[in-house]
C-alpha positions as CSV (number, residue, x, y, z in Angstrom):
1,M,0.0,0.0,0.0
2,T,1.3,3.4,-0.8
3,A,1.9,6.1,1.8
4,R,-1.0,8.4,2.5
5,D,-1.1,11.9,1.1
6,Y,-1.4,14.4,3.9
7,D,-1.2,17.6,1.9
8,M,-4.1,19.2,3.7
9,A,-3.5,18.1,7.3
10,P,-3.1,14.9,9.3
11,V,-6.3,13.2,10.2
12,T,-5.8,14.0,13.9
13,D,-5.6,17.7,13.1
14,R,-8.6,17.7,10.7
15,L,-10.8,15.9,13.3
16,D,-9.4,17.7,16.4
17,L,-8.8,14.4,18.1
18,D,-6.3,16.0,20.5
19,K,-9.1,18.3,21.8
20,V,-11.4,15.3,22.3
21,I,-8.8,13.4,24.3
22,F,-7.8,16.5,26.4
23,G,-11.5,17.1,27.0
24,L,-12.0,13.5,28.3
25,C,-9.0,13.9,30.6
26,G,-10.5,17.1,31.9
27,D,-13.9,15.3,32.4
28,L,-12.2,12.6,34.4
29,Q,-10.4,15.1,36.6
30,Q,-13.7,17.0,37.1
31,L,-15.3,13.8,38.2
32,R,-12.5,13.0,40.6
33,D,-12.7,16.6,42.0
34,G,-16.5,16.2,42.5
35,K,-17.2,19.1,40.0
36,I,-19.4,16.9,37.8
37,S,-21.8,14.1,38.7
38,V,-21.3,10.4,37.7
39,N,-24.2,10.8,35.3
40,D,-22.6,13.8,33.7
41,A,-19.3,11.9,33.3
42,I,-21.2,8.9,31.8
43,A,-23.1,11.2,29.3
44,R,-19.8,12.8,28.2
45,S,-18.1,9.4,27.8
46,L,-20.9,8.1,25.7
47,L,-20.7,11.2,23.5
48,A,-16.9,10.6,23.2
49,K,-17.6,7.0,22.3
50,Q,-19.8,8.1,19.4
51,I,-17.2,10.5,18.2
52,F,-14.5,7.8,18.2
53,N,-17.0,5.5,16.4
54,G,-17.3,8.2,13.7
55,V,-13.6,8.4,13.5
56,R,-13.3,4.7,13.0
57,I,-15.9,4.8,10.2
58,Y,-14.1,7.7,8.6
59,L,-10.7,6.0,8.7
60,T,-12.2,2.7,7.4
61,A,-13.9,4.5,4.5
62,T,-10.8,6.4,3.7
63,K,-8.8,3.2,3.6
64,L,-11.4,1.5,1.4
65,L,-11.4,4.4,-1.1
66,V,-7.6,4.5,-1.3
67,S,-7.5,0.7,-1.9
68,V,-10.0,0.8,-4.8
69,A,-8.9,4.1,-6.3
70,K,-7.4,4.0,-9.7
71,E,-4.7,6.3,-11.1
72,V,-6.0,9.0,-13.3
73,Q,-3.9,9.9,-16.4
74,H,-3.9,13.6,-17.3
75,G,-3.7,14.6,-20.9
76,D,-1.2,17.2,-22.0
77,A,-2.0,20.1,-24.4
78,S,-1.5,17.9,-27.5
79,G,-4.2,15.5,-26.2
80,E,-1.7,12.6,-25.5
81,N,-1.9,10.9,-22.1
82,Q,1.0,11.0,-19.7
83,K,1.6,9.6,-16.3
């Protein structure tokens, strides 16, 4: 398999995964400090679970599209195809 093209940004940056992870760490600390209830912590963790499920689906779809993608040949000004 060829290396992925990250011209735009790595997946973690595009999906702000670091913010999600830091947020979960903050939620855990708030729970330990008694600043949020157990029910609040559970609700936040369930939302995070859904976010990571979406990330899994996104990455699986990206991998599938890359595996079935075909190279496109671009024609030059004379109409001949080149690689």
